[in-house]
BALOBA-1460 file (C-alpha; in Angstrom, 3 decimals):
// residues 265
<rec num="1" residu="m" x="9.980" y="3.552" z="-40.710"/>
<rec num="2" residu="t" x="10.784" y="6.942" z="-39.215"/>
<rec num="3" residu="d" x="8.770" y="8.783" z="-36.626"/>
<rec num="4" residu="a" x="6.732" y="11.738" z="-37.807"/>
<rec num="5" residu="p" x="7.886" y="15.075" z="-36.363"/>
<rec num="6" residu="l" x="6.086" y="16.322" z="-33.324"/>
<rec num="7" residu="p" x="3.548" y="19.122" z="-33.835"/>
<rec num="8" residu="d" x="4.574" y="22.696" z="-33.136"/>
<rec num="9" residu="e" x="2.781" y="22.567" z="-29.787"/>
<rec num="10" residu="a" x="5.330" y="19.997" z="-28.594"/>
<rec num="11" residu="r" x="8.201" y="22.478" z="-28.966"/>
<rec num="12" residu="q" x="9.838" y="23.120" z="-25.600"/>
<rec num="13" residu="p" x="9.801" y="26.853" z="-24.817"/>
<rec num="14" residu="d" x="11.940" y="28.420" z="-22.174"/>
<rec num="15" residu="s" x="10.616" y="29.209" z="-18.723"/>
<rec num="16" residu="s" x="9.856" y="32.827" z="-19.600"/>
<rec num="17" residu="e" x="7.457" y="31.725" z="-22.357"/>
<rec num="18" residu="i" x="5.716" y="29.304" z="-20.007"/>
<rec num="19" residu="a" x="5.421" y="31.938" z="-17.301"/>
<rec num="20" residu="a" x="3.951" y="34.398" z="-19.789"/>
<rec num="21" residu="d" x="1.309" y="32.026" z="-21.170"/>
<rec num="22" residu="s" x="0.420" y="30.170" z="-17.985"/>
<rec num="23" residu="p" x="-0.727" y="31.169" z="-14.502"/>
<rec num="24" residu="v" x="1.815" y="28.711" z="-13.119"/>
<rec num="25" residu="p" x="5.089" y="30.276" z="-11.876"/>
<rec num="26" residu="g" x="8.105" y="29.677" z="-14.109"/>
<rec num="27" residu="a" x="10.102" y="28.060" z="-11.297"/>
<rec num="28" residu="f" x="7.368" y="25.478" z="-10.774"/>
<rec num="29" residu="a" x="7.175" y="24.847" z="-14.520"/>
<rec num="30" residu="d" x="10.929" y="24.322" z="-14.702"/>
<rec num="31" residu="g" x="10.808" y="21.998" z="-11.724"/>
<rec num="32" residu="m" x="8.042" y="19.838" z="-13.186"/>
<rec num="33" residu="a" x="9.804" y="19.654" z="-16.557"/>
<rec num="34" residu="a" x="13.029" y="18.654" z="-14.827"/>
<rec num="35" residu="a" x="11.147" y="15.962" z="-12.906"/>
<rec num="36" residu="a" x="9.828" y="14.576" z="-16.188"/>
<rec num="37" residu="r" x="13.333" y="14.485" z="-17.619"/>
<rec num="38" residu="r" x="14.673" y="12.698" z="-14.546"/>
<rec num="39" residu="a" x="11.838" y="10.177" z="-14.856"/>
<rec num="40" residu="g" x="12.920" y="9.496" z="-18.431"/>
<rec num="41" residu="f" x="10.300" y="11.274" z="-20.525"/>
<rec num="42" residu="t" x="12.766" y="13.385" z="-22.528"/>
<rec num="43" residu="p" x="13.373" y="10.793" z="-25.256"/>
<rec num="44" residu="a" x="9.624" y="10.399" z="-25.801"/>
<rec num="45" residu="a" x="9.168" y="14.153" z="-26.019"/>
<rec num="46" residu="e" x="11.957" y="14.519" z="-28.573"/>
<rec num="47" residu="g" x="10.830" y="11.590" z="-30.688"/>
<rec num="48" residu="e" x="13.872" y="9.442" z="-29.921"/>
<rec num="49" residu="p" x="13.186" y="5.747" z="-30.612"/>
<rec num="50" residu="i" x="12.684" y="3.517" z="-27.601"/>
<rec num="51" residu="s" x="15.962" y="1.648" z="-27.280"/>
<rec num="52" residu="g" x="18.118" y="0.027" z="-24.655"/>
<rec num="53" residu="r" x="20.519" y="2.948" z="-24.801"/>
<rec num="54" residu="a" x="17.747" y="5.518" z="-24.330"/>
<rec num="55" residu="l" x="16.282" y="3.548" z="-21.431"/>
<rec num="56" residu="l" x="19.688" y="3.184" z="-19.814"/>
<rec num="57" residu="a" x="20.336" y="6.915" z="-20.170"/>
<rec num="58" residu="a" x="16.979" y="7.710" z="-18.545"/>
<rec num="59" residu="m" x="17.988" y="5.679" z="-15.491"/>
<rec num="60" residu="g" x="21.360" y="7.387" z="-15.126"/>
<rec num="61" residu="g" x="23.468" y="5.075" z="-17.256"/>
<rec num="62" residu="i" x="25.520" y="2.138" z="-16.018"/>
<rec num="63" residu="r" x="26.903" y="4.204" z="-13.137"/>
<rec num="64" residu="g" x="23.428" y="5.256" z="-12.053"/>
<rec num="65" residu="l" x="22.217" y="1.657" z="-12.054"/>
<rec num="66" residu="v" x="25.212" y="0.479" z="-10.055"/>
<rec num="67" residu="e" x="24.783" y="3.271" z="-7.515"/>
<rec num="68" residu="a" x="21.097" y="2.421" z="-7.143"/>
<rec num="69" residu="v" x="21.466" y="-1.357" z="-6.830"/>
<rec num="70" residu="l" x="24.882" y="-2.146" z="-5.333"/>
<rec num="71" residu="p" x="24.468" y="-0.769" z="-1.763"/>
<rec num="72" residu="g" x="21.270" y="-2.725" z="-1.152"/>
<rec num="73" residu="l" x="22.728" y="-5.852" z="-2.736"/>
<rec num="74" residu="v" x="25.877" y="-5.604" z="-0.611"/>
<rec num="75" residu="f" x="23.809" y="-5.107" z="2.545"/>
<rec num="76" residu="l" x="21.772" y="-8.210" z="1.751"/>
<rec num="77" residu="i" x="24.810" y="-10.371" z="0.965"/>
<rec num="78" residu="t" x="26.811" y="-9.159" z="3.965"/>
<rec num="79" residu="y" x="23.946" y="-9.681" z="6.392"/>
<rec num="80" residu="t" x="23.117" y="-13.126" z="5.015"/>
<rec num="81" residu="f" x="26.662" y="-14.440" z="5.296"/>
<rec num="82" residu="t" x="27.656" y="-12.807" z="8.588"/>
<rec num="83" residu="r" x="24.463" y="-13.446" z="10.540"/>
<rec num="84" residu="q" x="25.551" y="-16.978" z="11.423"/>
<rec num="85" residu="l" x="29.324" y="-16.423" z="11.566"/>
<rec num="86" residu="f" x="29.393" y="-13.158" z="13.553"/>
<rec num="87" residu="p" x="25.929" y="-12.674" z="15.066"/>
<rec num="88" residu="e" x="26.964" y="-9.799" z="17.330"/>
<rec num="89" residu="q" x="28.827" y="-7.874" z="14.645"/>
<rec num="90" residu="s" x="26.602" y="-8.805" z="11.733"/>
<rec num="91" residu="l" x="24.383" y="-5.719" z="11.809"/>
<rec num="92" residu="v" x="27.279" y="-3.257" z="12.090"/>
<rec num="93" residu="l" x="29.206" y="-4.928" z="9.270"/>
<rec num="94" residu="s" x="26.115" y="-5.015" z="7.067"/>
<rec num="95" residu="l" x="25.539" y="-1.292" z="7.561"/>
<rec num="96" residu="v" x="29.118" y="-0.046" z="7.367"/>
<rec num="97" residu="v" x="29.960" y="-1.687" z="4.042"/>
<rec num="98" residu="p" x="27.148" y="-0.027" z="2.018"/>
<rec num="99" residu="v" x="28.005" y="3.364" z="3.512"/>
<rec num="100" residu="l" x="31.651" y="2.924" z="2.521"/>
<rec num="101" residu="i" x="30.534" y="2.033" z="-0.983"/>
<rec num="102" residu="g" x="28.501" y="5.250" z="-1.057"/>
<rec num="103" residu="v" x="31.637" y="7.211" z="-0.173"/>
<rec num="104" residu="v" x="33.524" y="5.440" z="-2.972"/>
<rec num="105" residu="f" x="30.820" y="6.491" z="-5.447"/>
<rec num="106" residu="i" x="31.345" y="10.140" z="-4.485"/>
<rec num="107" residu="v" x="35.128" y="9.843" z="-4.853"/>
<rec num="108" residu="l" x="34.814" y="8.197" z="-8.264"/>
<rec num="109" residu="r" x="32.468" y="10.906" z="-9.487"/>
<rec num="110" residu="r" x="34.814" y="13.583" z="-8.202"/>
<rec num="111" residu="i" x="37.795" y="11.964" z="-9.920"/>
<rec num="112" residu="s" x="35.917" y="11.720" z="-13.215"/>
<rec num="113" residu="r" x="34.683" y="15.324" z="-12.787"/>
<rec num="114" residu="q" x="31.022" y="14.358" z="-12.870"/>
<rec num="115" residu="t" x="28.314" y="15.858" z="-10.714"/>
<rec num="116" residu="v" x="28.365" y="14.329" z="-7.242"/>
<rec num="117" residu="t" x="24.788" y="15.288" z="-6.378"/>
<rec num="118" residu="p" x="23.240" y="11.847" z="-7.094"/>
<rec num="119" residu="a" x="25.968" y="10.070" z="-5.115"/>
<rec num="120" residu="v" x="25.696" y="12.514" z="-2.201"/>
<rec num="121" residu="g" x="21.933" y="12.006" z="-2.108"/>
<rec num="122" residu="g" x="22.404" y="8.247" z="-2.142"/>
<rec num="123" residu="l" x="24.991" y="8.413" z="0.641"/>
<rec num="124" residu="a" x="22.714" y="10.581" z="2.779"/>
<rec num="125" residu="a" x="19.920" y="8.023" z="2.383"/>
<rec num="126" residu="l" x="22.295" y="5.187" z="3.269"/>
<rec num="127" residu="i" x="23.517" y="6.984" z="6.384"/>
<rec num="128" residu="a" x="19.962" y="7.721" z="7.514"/>
<rec num="129" residu="s" x="18.992" y="4.073" z="7.011"/>
<rec num="130" residu="a" x="22.096" y="2.836" z="8.811"/>
<rec num="131" residu="v" x="21.632" y="5.179" z="11.788"/>
<rec num="132" residu="l" x="18.020" y="4.129" z="12.131"/>
<rec num="133" residu="a" x="18.885" y="0.426" z="12.062"/>
<rec num="134" residu="l" x="21.724" y="0.892" z="14.556"/>
<rec num="135" residu="f" x="19.487" y="2.893" z="16.882"/>
<rec num="136" residu="t" x="16.782" y="0.212" z="16.962"/>
<rec num="137" residu="g" x="19.125" y="-2.761" z="16.639"/>
<rec num="138" residu="r" x="16.850" y="-4.242" z="13.971"/>
<rec num="139" residu="a" x="18.305" y="-4.998" z="10.525"/>
<rec num="140" residu="e" x="14.903" y="-4.663" z="8.856"/>
<rec num="141" residu="d" x="14.752" y="-0.996" z="9.885"/>
<rec num="142" residu="f" x="17.431" y="-0.357" z="7.258"/>
<rec num="143" residu="f" x="14.531" y="-0.430" z="4.778"/>
<rec num="144" residu="l" x="12.217" y="1.949" z="6.657"/>
<rec num="145" residu="p" x="13.190" y="5.144" z="4.766"/>
<rec num="146" residu="g" x="12.342" y="3.352" z="1.540"/>
<rec num="147" residu="f" x="8.839" y="2.694" z="2.849"/>
<rec num="148" residu="w" x="8.415" y="6.352" z="3.707"/>
<rec num="149" residu="t" x="9.589" y="7.369" z="0.223"/>
<rec num="150" residu="n" x="7.260" y="4.942" z="-1.517"/>
<rec num="151" residu="g" x="4.356" y="6.043" z="0.653"/>
<rec num="152" residu="l" x="5.038" y="9.734" z="0.020"/>
<rec num="153" residu="y" x="5.416" y="9.388" z="-3.748"/>
<rec num="154" residu="g" x="2.522" y="6.982" z="-4.110"/>
<rec num="155" residu="g" x="0.219" y="9.080" z="-1.941"/>
<rec num="156" residu="a" x="1.072" y="12.310" z="-3.775"/>
<rec num="157" residu="l" x="0.515" y="10.694" z="-7.179"/>
<rec num="158" residu="l" x="-2.769" y="9.117" z="-6.123"/>
<rec num="159" residu="l" x="-4.108" y="12.299" z="-4.546"/>
<rec num="160" residu="s" x="-3.138" y="14.408" z="-7.550"/>
<rec num="161" residu="a" x="-4.992" y="12.060" z="-9.905"/>
<rec num="162" residu="l" x="-8.085" y="11.984" z="-7.694"/>
<rec num="163" residu="v" x="-8.351" y="15.791" z="-7.545"/>
<rec num="164" residu="g" x="-7.906" y="16.144" z="-11.321"/>
<rec num="165" residu="w" x="-4.349" y="17.488" z="-11.369"/>
<rec num="166" residu="p" x="-2.283" y="14.329" z="-12.054"/>
<rec num="167" residu="l" x="1.409" y="14.898" z="-11.413"/>
<rec num="168" residu="i" x="2.462" y="12.955" z="-14.507"/>
<rec num="169" residu="g" x="0.294" y="15.337" z="-16.520"/>
<rec num="170" residu="l" x="1.901" y="18.396" z="-14.952"/>
<rec num="171" residu="a" x="5.420" y="17.063" z="-15.500"/>
<rec num="172" residu="v" x="4.829" y="15.992" z="-19.104"/>
<rec num="173" residu="g" x="2.786" y="19.099" z="-19.909"/>
<rec num="174" residu="f" x="5.570" y="21.479" z="-18.935"/>
<rec num="175" residu="l" x="8.188" y="19.274" z="-20.591"/>
<rec num="176" residu="m" x="6.211" y="19.300" z="-23.856"/>
<rec num="177" residu="g" x="5.823" y="23.069" z="-23.644"/>
<rec num="178" residu="e" x="2.046" y="23.281" z="-23.233"/>
<rec num="179" residu="g" x="1.890" y="24.040" z="-19.530"/>
<rec num="180" residu="i" x="-1.528" y="23.003" z="-18.243"/>
<rec num="181" residu="a" x="-3.291" y="23.194" z="-21.615"/>
<rec num="182" residu="w" x="-3.512" y="19.375" z="-21.674"/>
<rec num="183" residu="r" x="-6.329" y="19.601" z="-19.098"/>
<rec num="184" residu="s" x="-8.667" y="20.952" z="-21.804"/>
<rec num="185" residu="n" x="-7.818" y="18.039" z="-24.122"/>
<rec num="186" residu="p" x="-9.958" y="15.021" z="-23.063"/>
<rec num="187" residu="s" x="-7.691" y="12.335" z="-24.545"/>
<rec num="188" residu="r" x="-4.484" y="13.751" z="-23.081"/>
<rec num="189" residu="r" x="-6.070" y="14.374" z="-19.713"/>
<rec num="190" residu="r" x="-7.472" y="10.843" z="-19.566"/>
<rec num="191" residu="v" x="-4.194" y="9.193" z="-20.603"/>
<rec num="192" residu="l" x="-2.021" y="11.268" z="-18.257"/>
<rec num="193" residu="t" x="-4.405" y="10.566" z="-15.390"/>
<rec num="194" residu="i" x="-4.254" y="6.827" z="-16.060"/>
<rec num="195" residu="l" x="-0.457" y="6.958" z="-16.160"/>
<rec num="196" residu="t" x="-0.437" y="8.758" z="-12.827"/>
<rec num="197" residu="f" x="-2.590" y="6.006" z="-11.327"/>
<rec num="198" residu="c" x="-0.184" y="3.411" z="-12.771"/>
<rec num="199" residu="w" x="2.842" y="5.048" z="-11.150"/>
<rec num="200" residu="a" x="0.959" y="5.356" z="-7.864"/>
<rec num="201" residu="g" x="0.167" y="1.650" z="-8.197"/>
<rec num="202" residu="l" x="3.859" y="0.838" z="-8.547"/>
<rec num="203" residu="f" x="4.647" y="2.430" z="-5.191"/>
<rec num="204" residu="a" x="1.580" y="0.847" z="-3.585"/>
<rec num="205" residu="l" x="2.565" y="-2.600" z="-4.872"/>
<rec num="206" residu="r" x="6.015" y="-2.265" z="-3.340"/>
<rec num="207" residu="l" x="4.499" y="-1.463" z="0.034"/>
<rec num="208" residu="a" x="1.931" y="-4.255" z="-0.234"/>
<rec num="209" residu="v" x="4.644" y="-6.851" z="-0.823"/>
<rec num="210" residu="q" x="7.441" y="-5.528" z="1.374"/>
<rec num="211" residu="l" x="5.617" y="-4.365" z="4.499"/>
<rec num="212" residu="p" x="4.467" y="-7.890" z="5.487"/>
<rec num="213" residu="l" x="8.076" y="-9.068" z="5.111"/>
<rec num="214" residu="y" x="9.229" y="-6.172" z="7.283"/>
<rec num="215" residu="y" x="6.752" y="-6.939" z="10.055"/>
<rec num="216" residu="s" x="7.676" y="-10.627" z="9.944"/>
<rec num="217" residu="g" x="11.356" y="-9.729" z="10.349"/>
<rec num="218" residu="n" x="12.367" y="-11.612" z="7.209"/>
<rec num="219" residu="v" x="15.354" y="-9.455" z="6.254"/>
<rec num="220" residu="e" x="16.658" y="-11.714" z="3.480"/>
<rec num="221" residu="w" x="13.364" y="-11.847" z="1.591"/>
<rec num="222" residu="l" x="12.743" y="-8.169" z="2.254"/>
<rec num="223" residu="g" x="16.095" y="-7.228" z="0.736"/>
<rec num="224" residu="a" x="15.480" y="-9.482" z="-2.258"/>
<rec num="225" residu="a" x="11.987" y="-8.080" z="-2.798"/>
<rec num="226" residu="k" x="13.301" y="-4.510" z="-2.669"/>
<rec num="227" residu="l" x="15.885" y="-5.283" z="-5.355"/>
<rec num="228" residu="l" x="13.440" y="-7.155" z="-7.592"/>
<rec num="229" residu="m" x="10.780" y="-4.455" z="-7.283"/>
<rec num="230" residu="g" x="13.191" y="-1.637" z="-8.036"/>
<rec num="231" residu="i" x="14.651" y="-1.320" z="-11.535"/>
<rec num="232" residu="p" x="12.890" y="-4.467" z="-12.886"/>
<rec num="233" residu="l" x="9.497" y="-2.823" z="-12.268"/>
<rec num="234" residu="y" x="10.520" y="0.768" z="-12.936"/>
<rec num="235" residu="a" x="12.014" y="0.120" z="-16.386"/>
<rec num="236" residu="p" x="8.968" y="-1.552" z="-18.025"/>
<rec num="237" residu="l" x="6.593" y="1.087" z="-16.667"/>
<rec num="238" residu="l" x="8.916" y="3.801" z="-17.956"/>
<rec num="239" residu="v" x="8.885" y="2.258" z="-21.456"/>
<rec num="240" residu="i" x="5.090" y="1.985" z="-21.408"/>
<rec num="241" residu="s" x="4.838" y="5.612" z="-20.283"/>
<rec num="242" residu="w" x="7.159" y="6.721" z="-23.092"/>
<rec num="243" residu="l" x="5.085" y="4.885" z="-25.678"/>
<rec num="244" residu="v" x="1.726" y="6.106" z="-24.365"/>
<rec num="245" residu="v" x="2.778" y="9.767" z="-24.063"/>
<rec num="246" residu="r" x="4.314" y="9.801" z="-27.518"/>
<rec num="247" residu="a" x="1.290" y="8.056" z="-29.035"/>
<rec num="248" residu="v" x="-1.303" y="10.441" z="-27.593"/>
<rec num="249" residu="y" x="0.665" y="13.550" z="-28.567"/>
<rec num="250" residu="r" x="1.270" y="12.287" z="-32.092"/>
<rec num="251" residu="a" x="-2.373" y="11.268" z="-32.507"/>
<rec num="252" residu="d" x="-3.579" y="14.686" z="-31.389"/>
<rec num="253" residu="g" x="-0.984" y="16.352" z="-33.622"/>
<rec num="254" residu="a" x="-2.117" y="14.325" z="-36.632"/>
<rec num="255" residu="q" x="-5.733" y="15.301" z="-35.996"/>
<rec num="256" residu="t" x="-4.756" y="18.965" z="-35.695"/>
<rec num="257" residu="n" x="-2.727" y="18.865" z="-38.928"/>
<rec num="258" residu="g" x="-5.540" y="17.036" z="-40.727"/>
<rec num="259" residu="a" x="-8.121" y="19.579" z="-39.642"/>
<rec num="260" residu="a" x="-5.847" y="22.397" z="-40.766"/>
<rec num="261" residu="a" x="-5.330" y="20.761" z="-44.173"/>
<rec num="262" residu="h" x="-9.108" y="20.553" z="-44.788"/>
<rec num="263" residu="r" x="-9.838" y="24.058" z="-43.530"/>
<rec num="264" residu="p" x="-10.985" y="26.352" z="-46.388"/>
<rec num="265" residu="e" x="-8.768" y="29.307" z="-47.181"/>
């Protein structure tokens, strides 16, 4: 069975078309569409089947997964095995190794002539986490920036849904080429609002589980929880979001085409 083509309204116009038809500035429209693509909504918008390859591509491919998971995993392993053997040097060793791995990621991307922006961003986050942990002398503070990120994203998503301008709706709307027209469509608005609440819930769940571990000083369990609540939670929610967005746009498109077919000449 093949997917039916998306309706004309799902065509992706350029930023000049969006700026002309919408009160939203073109730069903002481009930014929201780019955010949707980074989150993995492009395959759903283009009708690409949900597959392991499409999901992997949405998360940055094998290299993107390794860059996202390996530094935290190495920190956890290094800290666990050096805490008893070298208690005084354990924290420094646990922080230096992930940072060095971040540098290696940049070098590998440079050698393969790929964009280094993701690796540079990851290295900056690692350095900030390491400096913070070294300054306080507490290994659990390595995870503090992650709490701030989850709180910021979760709070922004929740607030946007509560005020009637869900961020998932804005991102998907500009990606699908309709700007903010989805707000006048009850089914799309309802679905995109629910999805925004779901993504906000993901960030809230991470904080609810990990913050008690942080305050108890349980670094090993905190590191494990961060890894398990990263990609393993993100990927299923991304697939569900793909399916829901594609379903609501196709359903609305089918209704529009059906109404047009029965309209008298």
